[in-house]
C-alpha positions as CSV (number, residue, x, y, z in Angstrom):
1,M,-11.2,1.6,20.6
2,P,-7.9,2.0,22.5
3,E,-5.6,4.9,21.8
4,I,-2.5,4.2,19.7
5,A,0.5,3.8,22.1
6,S,4.1,2.9,22.1
7,R,5.6,0.6,24.7
8,K,9.0,-0.7,25.6
9,V,9.3,-4.3,26.7
10,D,12.1,-5.9,28.7
11,Q,12.6,-9.4,27.2
12,S,15.8,-10.3,29.0
13,Q,14.1,-12.8,31.3
14,A,12.9,-15.0,28.4
15,T,14.9,-18.2,27.9
16,G,15.1,-21.2,25.5
17,S,17.3,-24.1,24.8
18,R,18.4,-22.8,21.4
19,K,18.8,-19.4,19.9
20,G,15.9,-19.7,17.6
21,E,13.6,-20.9,20.4
22,R,14.8,-18.0,22.6
23,V,13.8,-15.5,19.9
24,S,10.5,-17.2,19.4
25,Q,9.8,-17.2,23.2
26,N,10.9,-13.6,23.5
27,V,8.4,-12.6,20.8
28,A,5.6,-14.6,22.4
29,L,6.3,-13.6,26.0
30,G,6.8,-9.9,25.1
31,L,3.4,-9.7,23.3
32,H,1.6,-12.0,25.7
33,R,2.3,-9.5,28.5
34,Y,0.4,-6.9,26.6
35,G,-2.6,-9.0,25.6
36,Y,-1.6,-10.3,22.2
37,F,-1.6,-14.1,21.5
38,L,0.3,-14.8,18.3
39,G,-1.2,-17.0,15.6
40,R,-0.1,-18.1,12.2
41,T,2.5,-16.4,10.0
42,L,0.9,-14.3,7.2
43,G,4.0,-13.4,5.4
44,S,7.8,-12.9,5.8
45,G,10.6,-11.0,4.2
46,A,14.3,-10.4,4.7
47,Y,14.0,-8.6,8.1
48,A,10.3,-8.7,9.0
49,K,7.5,-11.1,9.3
50,V,3.8,-10.7,9.9
51,K,1.6,-12.8,12.1
52,S,-2.0,-12.9,13.0
53,A,-2.8,-12.4,16.7
54,H,-5.8,-12.3,19.0
55,A,-6.0,-9.0,20.9
56,I,-7.6,-9.5,24.3
57,R,-8.5,-5.9,25.0
58,M,-10.1,-5.4,21.6
59,N,-11.4,-9.0,21.4
60,R,-10.5,-9.2,17.7
61,Q,-8.0,-10.5,15.3
62,V,-5.1,-8.2,14.4
63,A,-2.0,-8.4,12.4
64,V,1.4,-8.0,14.0
65,K,4.3,-6.8,11.9
66,I,7.5,-8.0,13.5
67,I,10.6,-6.1,12.5
68,N,14.1,-7.4,13.4
69,R,16.0,-4.4,14.6
70,K,19.3,-6.1,14.2
71,G,18.7,-7.4,10.7
72,A,16.9,-4.3,9.2
73,P,18.9,-1.7,7.4
74,K,19.7,1.5,9.3
75,E,17.9,3.6,6.7
76,F,14.8,1.6,7.1
77,L,14.8,1.8,10.9
78,G,15.8,5.5,11.0
79,K,13.8,6.9,8.1
80,F,11.1,4.7,6.5
81,L,9.7,2.9,9.6
82,P,9.3,6.2,11.6
83,R,7.6,7.8,8.6
84,E,5.1,4.9,8.4
85,I,4.3,5.1,12.1
86,E,4.0,8.9,12.0
87,S,1.7,8.8,8.9
88,L,-0.6,6.2,10.3
89,R,-0.9,8.2,13.5
90,A,-1.7,11.4,11.7
91,V,-4.7,9.9,9.8
92,N,-7.8,8.3,11.1
93,H,-10.0,7.1,8.3
94,E,-12.1,4.0,7.7
95,N,-10.3,3.3,4.4
96,I,-6.8,3.6,5.8
97,I,-5.3,0.7,7.7
98,R,-5.4,1.4,11.4
99,L,-2.3,1.3,13.6
100,H,-3.4,0.2,17.1
101,E,-0.1,0.1,18.9
102,V,3.7,0.1,18.6
103,I,5.8,-2.0,20.9
104,V,9.6,-1.6,20.9
105,T,12.0,-4.1,22.4
106,D,15.8,-4.5,22.3
107,N,15.6,-6.8,19.3
108,Q,12.2,-6.1,17.6
109,V,9.7,-3.5,16.8
110,Y,6.0,-4.7,16.7
111,L,3.4,-2.8,14.7
112,I,-0.1,-3.9,15.8
113,V,-2.4,-3.1,12.9
114,E,-5.9,-3.8,11.7
115,M,-6.5,-7.1,10.1
116,A,-7.5,-7.1,6.4
117,E,-9.1,-10.5,6.0
118,N,-9.6,-10.5,2.3
119,G,-6.0,-9.9,1.2
120,D,-4.9,-7.3,-1.3
121,L,-6.3,-5.9,-4.5
122,L,-3.7,-7.5,-6.7
123,D,-4.7,-11.0,-5.7
124,Y,-8.4,-10.0,-6.0
125,I,-7.8,-8.8,-9.6
126,N,-5.7,-11.8,-10.4
127,A,-8.4,-14.2,-9.2
128,R,-11.2,-12.5,-11.3
129,G,-9.5,-11.0,-14.3
130,H,-10.9,-7.5,-15.0
131,L,-13.5,-6.3,-12.5
132,H,-17.0,-5.2,-13.4
133,E,-17.1,-1.4,-13.3
134,A,-19.6,-1.4,-10.4
135,V,-17.1,-3.3,-8.3
136,A,-14.2,-1.1,-9.5
137,Q,-16.3,2.0,-8.7
138,R,-17.0,0.8,-5.1
139,F,-13.3,0.2,-4.5
140,F,-12.2,3.4,-6.2
141,I,-14.6,5.5,-4.2
142,D,-13.2,4.1,-1.0
143,F,-9.7,4.7,-2.4
144,T,-10.4,8.3,-3.2
145,K,-11.9,9.0,0.2
146,A,-8.7,7.6,1.8
147,M,-6.5,9.8,-0.3
148,I,-8.6,12.9,0.4
149,S,-7.9,12.2,4.1
150,C,-4.2,11.7,3.5
151,H,-3.7,14.8,1.4
152,G,-5.9,16.8,3.8
153,A,-3.5,15.9,6.5
154,G,-0.5,17.0,4.3
155,I,0.6,13.4,3.7
156,V,1.5,12.0,0.3
157,H,1.8,8.2,0.0
158,R,4.3,7.8,-2.9
159,D,3.9,4.1,-3.2
160,L,0.4,3.5,-4.2
161,K,-0.1,0.1,-6.0
162,C,-2.5,-2.8,-6.0
163,E,-0.5,-4.7,-3.4
164,N,-0.9,-1.8,-1.0
165,L,-4.7,-1.7,-1.2
166,L,-6.0,-4.2,1.3
167,L,-9.6,-5.6,1.6
168,D,-11.3,-6.1,5.0
169,R,-13.9,-8.7,5.8
170,N,-16.6,-6.5,4.1
171,Y,-14.4,-5.8,1.0
172,R,-13.8,-2.2,2.0
173,I,-10.5,-0.8,0.8
174,K,-7.8,-0.1,3.3
175,V,-4.8,1.9,2.1
176,S,-1.6,0.5,3.7
177,D,2.2,0.6,3.6
178,F,3.2,4.2,4.4
179,G,6.9,3.6,4.4
180,F,7.6,6.1,1.6
181,A,5.0,8.6,2.8
182,T,6.1,12.1,3.7
183,K,4.6,15.4,4.9
184,V,4.3,18.2,2.4
185,N,3.3,21.8,2.7
186,G,3.0,22.9,-1.0
187,Q,6.7,22.2,-1.8
188,N,7.9,20.0,-4.6
189,L,9.7,16.7,-3.7
190,E,13.1,15.5,-4.8
191,T,13.3,12.0,-3.3
192,Y,12.5,9.4,-5.9
193,C,10.8,6.3,-4.7
194,G,8.0,3.9,-5.4
195,S,7.3,1.3,-8.0
196,Y,8.1,2.0,-11.7
197,A,4.9,0.7,-13.2
198,Y,2.8,2.9,-11.0
199,A,5.2,5.9,-10.9
200,A,4.4,9.2,-12.5
201,P,6.7,10.2,-15.5
202,E,8.1,13.2,-13.5
203,V,9.3,10.8,-10.8
204,I,10.8,8.4,-13.4
205,L,12.5,11.3,-15.1
206,G,14.1,12.5,-11.9
207,T,12.6,16.0,-11.9
208,P,11.1,17.8,-8.9
209,Y,7.5,16.7,-8.5
210,D,4.2,17.5,-6.8
211,G,3.5,14.6,-4.4
212,E,-0.2,14.9,-4.6
213,K,-0.3,14.8,-8.4
214,S,2.1,11.9,-8.3
215,D,-0.3,10.0,-6.1
216,I,-3.2,10.8,-8.5
217,W,-1.2,9.3,-11.4
218,S,-0.8,6.1,-9.4
219,M,-4.6,6.1,-8.7
220,G,-5.2,6.1,-12.4
221,V,-2.8,3.2,-13.0
222,I,-4.7,1.2,-10.3
223,L,-8.1,2.0,-11.8
224,Y,-6.9,0.9,-15.2
225,A,-5.7,-2.4,-13.6
226,M,-9.1,-2.9,-12.0
227,V,-11.2,-2.5,-15.2
228,V,-8.8,-4.0,-17.7
229,G,-7.1,-6.7,-15.7
230,R,-3.5,-5.7,-16.4
231,L,-1.3,-2.7,-15.8
232,P,-1.2,0.0,-18.5
233,F,2.6,0.2,-18.8
234,K,5.3,-2.4,-19.0
235,D,8.1,-1.8,-16.5
236,T,10.8,-4.0,-18.2
237,D,13.2,-1.0,-17.9
238,V,13.0,2.7,-17.6
239,K,13.4,3.4,-21.3
240,T,10.7,1.0,-22.2
241,L,8.4,2.4,-19.5
242,L,8.8,6.0,-20.7
243,S,8.1,4.8,-24.2
244,E,4.9,3.1,-23.1
245,I,3.8,6.1,-21.1
246,G,4.2,8.3,-24.2
247,R,1.7,6.2,-26.2
248,N,-2.0,6.5,-26.3
249,L,-3.8,4.3,-23.8
250,T,-5.7,1.4,-25.2
251,F,-8.9,-0.1,-23.7
252,P,-10.8,-3.3,-24.3
253,A,-14.4,-2.9,-25.5
254,Q,-16.0,-3.5,-22.0
255,V,-14.6,-0.3,-20.5
256,T,-17.1,2.5,-20.7
257,E,-16.3,5.9,-22.2
258,E,-16.9,7.6,-18.8
259,C,-14.3,5.3,-17.1
260,R,-11.9,5.9,-20.0
261,S,-12.3,9.6,-19.5
262,L,-11.4,9.4,-15.8
263,I,-8.4,7.2,-16.4
264,R,-7.0,9.4,-19.2
265,S,-7.3,12.5,-17.0
266,T,-5.4,11.0,-14.2
267,L,-2.7,9.6,-16.5
268,T,-2.0,13.0,-18.1
269,F,1.7,13.4,-18.7
270,N,1.9,17.0,-17.4
271,Q,1.4,16.8,-13.7
272,H,-0.2,20.2,-13.5
273,D,-3.0,19.1,-15.9
274,R,-4.1,16.2,-13.7
275,P,-7.4,16.6,-11.8
276,T,-7.6,17.2,-8.1
277,L,-9.1,14.7,-5.8
278,L,-12.2,16.8,-5.6
279,C,-12.6,16.8,-9.3
280,I,-12.1,13.0,-9.3
281,Q,-14.8,12.6,-6.6
282,Q,-17.2,14.6,-8.8
283,H,-16.4,12.9,-12.0
284,Q,-19.4,11.4,-13.9
285,W,-18.1,7.8,-13.6
286,V,-17.6,8.1,-9.9
287,T,-21.1,9.5,-9.3
288,K,-22.7,7.1,-11.8
289,I,-25.4,4.9,-10.4
290,F,-25.2,1.3,-11.6
291,E,-28.4,-0.8,-12.0
292,S,-27.4,-3.5,-9.6
293,A,-25.2,-3.6,-6.5
294,P,-21.9,-5.3,-7.1
295,D,-21.3,-8.8,-5.8
296,L,-17.8,-8.4,-4.3
297,S,-17.3,-12.0,-3.2
298,L,-18.0,-13.9,-6.4
299,K,-16.2,-17.2,-6.8
300,P,-12.9,-16.6,-8.6
301,S,-13.1,-17.0,-12.4
302,K,-10.2,-18.4,-14.4
303,A,-7.3,-16.1,-13.5
304,K,-6.3,-13.5,-16.0
305,K,-3.0,-12.6,-14.4
306,T,-1.8,-9.0,-14.2
307,P,1.9,-8.5,-14.5
308,P,3.9,-9.5,-11.4
309,P,4.4,-7.0,-8.5
310,A,5.9,-3.8,-9.9
311,K,9.6,-3.3,-9.7
312,T,10.5,-0.9,-6.8
313,A,12.8,2.0,-7.1
314,A,14.9,2.4,-4.0
315,A,14.3,5.7,-2.1
316,V,17.4,7.6,-2.5
317,N,18.4,11.3,-2.4
318,N,19.9,12.9,-5.4
319,K,19.4,9.8,-7.6
320,T,17.0,9.2,-10.4
321,P,15.1,5.9,-10.6
322,A,17.3,5.0,-13.5
323,T,20.3,4.6,-11.2
324,A,18.3,3.2,-8.2
325,E,17.9,-0.4,-7.3
326,A,15.0,-1.9,-9.3
327,G,14.7,-5.5,-8.0
328,P,11.3,-7.0,-7.5
329,A,9.7,-5.9,-4.3
330,P,9.4,-8.8,-1.8
331,K,6.0,-9.2,-0.3
332,V,6.2,-9.2,3.4
333,N,2.5,-9.5,4.1
334,K,-0.7,-9.3,2.2
335,E,-3.0,-8.5,5.1
336,S,-1.4,-5.9,7.3
337,G,0.2,-3.3,5.1
338,A,3.7,-4.5,5.9
339,Q,6.5,-2.4,4.5
340,K,7.9,-3.8,1.2
341,T,11.4,-2.3,0.7
């Protein structure tokens, strides 16, 4: 597998009869020179789009996140995009989306990343309603391994949600979207970001927080969504969300007591009382052996929709989420871990 690299491309020779055609040709010619043949569009947003591509050297399909440098906010280009690239370069794990290459031009930045053929976890849940615990356990074990790798490298994700867990062709979890990730060395964090419905109470309240324990809260929200088929807390507004978090969790009858125990422990209000990743990995539900192997590719049942993608709190210094922008997060891509800011 080729090493991750950054390249600069001169696209000044590309031409076209119209501006839109010139941009399209610039993209195609720039990537063609380095062995990537663009395919269909997988998703798009305000200043980025994601396309499939065939990588000649690797002889495989990849996803290409194309960021418009002239249209993207300066904060994104100067802060969040570099963090995403740095974080993906710092970790190398089978359950974390792989960054193959970064190509920089005058007008675009291209992130060449691993393809996740089976979309994201949110769509998977929506297509099936709640998941059988054997399926949820398989996904959660992958997820836990990925987070052990991240935290072991001193990286906290800070935007874990169902949309950011991708599924490859074998239905293995791939954690993606590291735009809000940051390096830690035991210090508390004071930048408040992420998605309200998945955010830990200390983040929502605007107090200094332990990034690792904040990630663990989000893991609990995701596990709940998998086994129940909906998110545990409504994120209509901050006041409602905090009220929801303060109540006892309710579970439908099909959720086993072992699973409830794990979810309750991760969703403990006091961050210092939440389990470590090692404790999660050793929990009785995680180590439980189910009688039959899960069938991950069942035909979709009647959709039991989870709430829409969580509202995203803008990453801002010295602001609590209550004063941060909280519009719905646009989905840029469902297969490549594209940044959703």
